[in-house]
C-alpha positions in Angstrom: 17.8 6.9 -8.5 15.8 5.2 -5.7 12.1 5.7 -5.2 10.1 5.5 -2.0 6.3 5.7 -2.0 4.6 5.8 1.4 0.8 5.3 1.5 -1.1 6.3 4.7 -4.3 4.4 4.1 -7.4 6.6 4.6 -5.2 9.4 6.0 -7.1 12.2 4.3 -10.1 13.5 6.1 -12.7 16.3 6.5 -12.5 19.3 8.8 -13.9 18.3 12.2 -15.9 20.9 14.2 -15.1 19.1 17.5 -11.4 19.7 16.9 -11.3 23.4 15.9 -12.3 22.7 12.3 -9.1 20.8 11.7 -8.5 17.5 9.9 -6.3 14.9 11.6 -3.5 15.8 9.2 -3.8 19.5 10.2 -3.9 18.6 13.9 -1.1 16.2 13.9 2.6 17.0 14.5 4.4 15.5 11.5 7.7 17.4 10.9 9.0 14.8 8.5 6.0 15.0 6.1 6.3 18.8 6.4 10.0 18.6 5.5 9.2 16.7 2.3 6.4 19.1 1.5 8.7 22.2 2.1 11.6 20.8 0.1 9.3 19.6 -2.7 5.7 20.4 -3.4 2.2 19.3 -2.8 -0.8 18.4 -4.9 -4.1 16.5 -5.0 -4.7 13.1 -6.5 -8.0 11.6 -7.7 -7.6 7.9 -7.2 -11.2 6.7 -7.5 -13.2 6.9 -10.8 -16.7 8.3 -10.3 -18.4 5.1 -11.1 -16.3 2.8 -8.9 -16.4 2.0 -5.2 -13.9 4.0 -3.1 -11.9 1.0 -1.8 -8.1 0.7 -1.3 -8.0 -1.9 -4.1 -9.2 0.6 -6.6 -7.2 3.4 -5.2 -3.9 1.6 -5.0 -4.2 0.2 -8.5 -4.6 3.8 -9.6 -1.6 5.0 -7.6 0.6 2.2 -9.1 -0.4 3.3 -12.6 -3.1 0.8 -13.5 -6.4 2.1 -14.6 -8.9 0.3 -12.3 -11.6 0.4 -14.9 -9.5 -1.9 -17.0 -7.6 -4.0 -14.4 -10.0 -4.3 -11.4 -12.0 -7.5 -11.3 -12.9 -7.5 -7.6 -11.2 -7.2 -4.2 -11.3 -10.8 -3.4 -9.1 -11.9 -6.3 -6.2 -9.6 -5.2 -6.5 -10.7 -1.6 -6.5 -14.4 -2.7 -3.2 -13.8 -4.5 -1.6 -12.7 -1.2 -2.8 -15.9 0.5 -1.0 -18.0 -2.2 -4.3 -19.0 -3.8 -4.0 -19.6 -7.6 -7.4 -18.9 -9.1 -8.7 -20.8 -12.1 -10.2 -18.8 -15.0 -13.8 -19.3 -13.6 -13.0 -19.3 -9.8 -14.5 -16.6 -7.6 -12.7 -15.1 -4.6 -14.5 -13.3 -1.8 -13.1 -11.3 1.1 -14.3 -13.1 4.3 -14.5 -10.9 7.4 -15.0 -12.2 10.9 -17.5 -9.7 12.3 -19.5 -9.1 15.5 -23.3 -9.3 15.4 -25.4 -8.0 18.3 -29.2 -8.3 18.5 -29.4 -8.8 14.7 -27.2 -5.8 13.9 -23.7 -5.5 12.5 -21.8 -4.2 15.6 -18.1 -4.4 14.5 -16.6 -5.2 11.0 -13.4 -6.5 12.6 -14.6 -8.4 15.7 -12.5 -6.1 17.9 -9.5 -6.6 15.7 -9.3 -10.2 16.7 -5.9 -11.9 16.7 -4.8 -14.0 13.7 -4.3 -17.0 15.9 -7.9 -16.8 17.3 -9.4 -16.0 14.0 -7.9 -19.0 12.2 -9.0 -21.4 15.0 -12.5 -20.1 14.4 -12.3 -20.5 10.6 -10.9 -24.0 11.0 -13.8 -25.0 13.3 -16.3 -23.4 10.9 -14.9 -25.4 8.0 -15.2 -28.6 9.9 -18.7 -28.1 11.1 -20.1 -26.8 7.8 -18.8 -29.9 6.0 -18.2 -28.0 2.7 -17.4 -29.8 -0.5 -14.4 -29.4 -2.7 -15.9 -26.5 -4.7 -15.7 -24.2 -1.6 -12.5 -23.3 0.4 -11.5 -20.9 3.1 -8.0 -19.5 3.2 -6.1 -17.9 6.1 -5.5 -14.1 6.2 -4.5 -11.7 8.9 -6.7 -10.8 12.0 -10.3 -10.5 10.8 -9.5 -10.6 7.1 -9.7 -14.0 5.3 -10.7 -15.5 1.9 -13.4 -17.7 0.5 -13.1 -19.2 -3.0 -15.9 -20.8 -5.0 -15.6 -22.8 -8.1 -17.0 -20.5 -10.8 -18.4 -23.3 -12.9 -21.1 -23.9 -10.3 -21.5 -20.4 -8.9 -22.1 -16.9 -10.3 -20.2 -13.7 -9.4 -23.0 -11.4 -10.4 -23.7 -10.3 -6.9 -24.3 -7.2 -4.8 -22.3 -7.5 -1.6 -22.0 -5.0 1.2 -18.6 -4.1 2.6 -19.0 -4.6 6.4 -17.1 -1.4 7.3 -19.8 0.5 5.4 -22.6 -1.2 7.3 -21.8 -0.9 11.0 -25.1 -0.4 12.9 -27.2 -1.8 10.1 -29.6 -4.8 10.4 -28.1 -8.0 9.1 -31.3 -9.1 7.3 -31.2 -5.8 5.3 -27.6 -6.1 4.0 -27.4 -9.7 3.0 -26.0 -10.6 -0.5 -28.3 -9.8 -3.3 -28.2 -11.3 -6.8 -27.5 -8.9 -9.7 -29.0 -11.3 -12.2 -31.3 -14.3 -12.3 -28.3 -16.6 -12.8 -26.9 -15.5 -9.3 -30.0 -16.2 -7.2 -28.9 -19.6 -6.0 -25.4 -18.4 -5.3 -26.7 -15.5 -3.2 -29.0 -17.8 -1.3 -26.2 -20.3 -0.7 -23.8 -17.6 0.6 -26.4 -16.0 2.8 -27.2 -19.4 4.3 -23.5 -20.0 5.1 -23.2 -16.6 6.8 -26.3 -17.2 8.9 -25.3 -20.7 9.8 -21.8 -19.4 10.9 -23.6 -17.3 13.5 -25.0 -20.4 15.2 -21.7 -22.2 15.1 -19.3 -19.4 16.2 -21.5 -17.9 18.9 -20.8 -20.8 21.2 -17.2 -21.4 20.3 -14.9 -21.4 23.4 -12.8 -18.6 21.9 -15.8 -16.4 21.7 -17.2 -17.3 25.1 -13.8 -16.4 26.5 -13.7 -13.1 24.6 -17.1 -12.1 25.9 -16.1 -13.0 29.4 -13.0 -10.7 29.0 -15.2 -7.9 27.8 -14.0 -8.3 24.1 -16.2 -8.4 21.0 -16.9 -12.0 19.8 -16.2 -13.0 16.2 -19.6 -14.6 15.9 -20.2 -14.5 12.2 -18.4 -14.5 8.8 -19.2 -11.9 6.1 -18.6 -12.4 2.4 -17.9 -9.4 0.1 -15.6 -8.1 -2.6 -16.2 -10.9 -5.1 -13.8 -11.0 -8.1 -12.4 -13.3 -10.7 -8.8 -13.8 -11.8 -7.4 -10.5 -13.0 -4.9 -10.0 -15.9 -2.4 -7.4 -15.1 0.9 -6.6 -17.0 4.0 -6.7 -14.8 5.1 -3.5 -13.1 8.7 -3.9 -14.3 7.7 -4.3 -17.9 5.3 -1.4 -17.7 7.6 1.1 -16.0 11.1 -0.3 -16.4 11.8 -0.4 -12.6 12.1 -3.3 -10.2 9.6 -2.8 -7.3 8.9 -4.2 -3.8 5.9 -3.7 -1.6 5.5 -3.7 2.2 2.1 -4.0 3.9 0.4 -5.9 6.7 -2.9 -6.3 4.7 -3.5 -8.9 2.0 -5.2 -6.6 -0.5 -2.0 -4.5 -0.9 0.3 -7.5 -0.9 -2.0 -9.3 -3.4 -1.9 -6.3 -5.8 1.9 -6.3 -5.6 2.1 -10.0 -6.3 -0.1 -9.8 -9.3 2.0 -6.9 -10.7 5.1 -9.0 -10.3 6.5 -6.9 -7.4 8.4 -8.6 -4.5 6.5 -8.7 -1.2 8.8 -7.9 1.7 7.8 -9.7 4.9 8.3 -7.6 8.0 7.9 -9.2 11.5 5.4 -7.6 13.8 3.2 -5.8 11.2 -0.4 -5.8 12.2 -2.5 -3.5 10.0 -3.4 -1.5 13.2 -2.0 1.2 15.5 0.4 -1.3 17.1 2.2 -2.2 13.9 6.0 -2.3 13.6 6.8 1.0 12.0 10.6 0.8 12.6 10.6 -2.7 11.0 8.9 -1.3 7.9 11.5 1.4 7.7 14.5 -0.9 8.1 13.2 -3.5 5.7 12.4 -0.8 3.1 15.9 0.5 3.2 17.3 -3.0 2.9 15.0 -3.7 -0.1 16.2 -0.5 -1.8 19.6 -2.1 -2.2 18.4 -4.4 -4.9 15.1 -2.7 -5.9 14.5 0.6 -7.7 11.2 1.3 -5.9 9.7 0.4 -2.5 6.1 1.0 -1.7 5.2 1.1 2.0 1.6 0.9 3.0 0.3 1.8 6.5 -3.2 0.7 7.4 -3.5 2.3 10.8 -5.0 5.8 9.8 -7.8 4.0 7.9 -8.7 1.8 10.8 -8.9 4.8 13.1 -11.1 6.5 10.5 -13.5 3.5 10.5 -13.6 3.6 14.3 -14.5 7.3 14.2 -11.6 8.1 16.5 -10.0 11.5 15.8 -7.3 11.2 18.4 -6.3 7.7 17.3 -6.0 8.9 13.7 -3.8 11.7 14.8 -1.6 9.2 16.7 -1.4 6.9 13.7 -0.2 9.8 11.5 2.3 11.0 14.1 3.6 7.5 14.7 3.9 7.0 10.9 5.8 10.3 10.6 8.2 9.8 13.5 8.8 6.1 13.5 8.6 5.3 9.8 9.2 8.4 7.6 11.7 10.0 10.0 13.7 6.8 10.3 13.9 6.5 6.5 15.0 10.1 6.0 17.7 9.8 8.6 19.2 6.8 6.9 18.6 7.4 3.2 21.8 8.0 1.1 22.4 8.9 -2.5 19.8 10.1 -5.0 16.2 9.5 -4.2 12.6 10.5 -4.9 10.0 10.2 -2.1 6.3 10.7 -1.9 3.8 10.6 0.9 0.1 10.3 0.1 -3.3 8.9 1.1 -5.0 6.4 -1.1 -8.5 7.8 -0.3 -10.1 9.7 2.6 -11.7 7.8 5.5 -13.5 10.7 7.3 -14.0 10.4 11.0 -17.5 11.8 10.6 -18.8 9.0 8.4 -16.4 6.2 9.3 -16.0 4.9 5.7 -14.2 5.6 2.5 -15.1 8.5 0.1 -13.8 9.2 -3.4 -12.7 12.8 -2.8 -9.2 13.7 -4.1 -6.4 13.1 -1.6 -3.3 15.1 -0.8 0.2 14.1 -1.8 3.6 15.5 -1.4 6.8 14.6 -3.3 10.5 15.5 -3.2 13.4 14.5 -5.3 17.1 15.1 -4.7 17.4 16.1 -8.3 14.4 18.5 -8.2 15.3 21.6 -10.3 12.4 23.8 -9.1 13.3 24.8 -5.6 10.4 25.9 -3.4 10.8 28.9 -1.1 8.1 28.5 1.6 7.6 26.1 4.5 4.5 23.9 4.4 2.4 21.9 6.8 1.4 18.9 4.8 -2.4 18.7 4.8 -5.5 18.8 2.6 -5.6 22.6 2.5 -2.0 23.0 1.5 -2.4 20.4 -1.3 -5.6 22.1 -2.6 -3.9 25.5 -2.5 -1.1 24.3 -4.8 -3.5 24.0 -7.7 -1.6 20.9 -8.8 -4.0 18.0 -9.6 -3.4 14.6 -11.1 -5.7 11.8 -12.1 -4.7 8.6 -10.1 -3.5 6.3 -12.9 -1.1 9.0 -14.1 0.6 9.4 -10.7 3.3 6.6 -11.1 4.5 7.9 -14.5 4.7 11.4 -13.0 6.6 10.2 -9.9 9.1 8.2 -11.9 9.6 11.0 -14.4 10.3 13.5 -11.6 13.2 11.2 -10.4 14.6 11.0 -13.9 14.6 14.6 -15.0 13.9 16.6 -11.9 11.1 18.7 -13.5 7.5 18.9 -12.3 5.2 18.2 -15.1 1.5 17.4 -15.3 2.0 15.6 -18.6 
């Protein structure tokens, strides 16, 4: 039995009055998702515990069968793993965004989805001009997403940081890092000073001057958030008895896979946006299935469209994912398999950020013994109507059990 798990990041949404009260999933044409839902069944999945932030790090840990309350230490630590950074026991890792600031306000959390090449030149210039010591290091990521690591012996991780995608339109001075304890006051002051100094340095960099001249958004400031220390996670293979691989363009997902002992499959041309290489993800996933039991494929594009508040772009992301990724996989799959399509969390167009509402999922297995009799359009309403609900950290056991015995069970 082979297992394929496809995560449409932020794919779930709310009904939108401007589009006949439909969600992007309802509005999109996705016959391959519908095929899986019609042959199998749908349900809802609660991936975010009530007292945790609704981020992909928390949600994907849940989906993969790891209780985030136990295993989540902070987003930065997982992203650091994807960059090949080996954290010491007291090291602190932060996600470092390149952002756009206009007139003192956060205007864009991604600096117009700046290219990786441009971004790294800016980070390199920043490192040189800030003249940081050995206790502080920047590491390269993808596009606007990078990593900052501090030596935990000298700094405190007890901080309140604001995710930039939750703060678009807000005044920078009001969303700077705040200490959560007296011991973190100096760390917060230091990091805020770095961020503000980066604005002075990056604003006049030739790359940003050229971007402005071309009508693009400049990457004129760095933003630190998602602080976390080194996590301790048992391997996926020991936990579930299957060999897993993971495919994604974004470091948070790859980092989770690395720390769970899964193989990260590198696919050329993946971007984490609407222009990603869907066909490549499909082809490399099918190849990986030859020597892995499970392949997890993560698609970031729907989430990015949600953050942009672009309904039509989100519909396109869903339709591209369905036709170019899921359809290509279904056409070429052979033998016994179990496949699931789901969203890690909703990123509603209305509010442009993550929420912790339950998300829809659909699953089908060639060994499924309970044959459904109705056609379904995979969407939030269909999932809710099923009355089938799972808590996030139980999903993986349920998914693997379905492939082994072919029976749907909530236990």
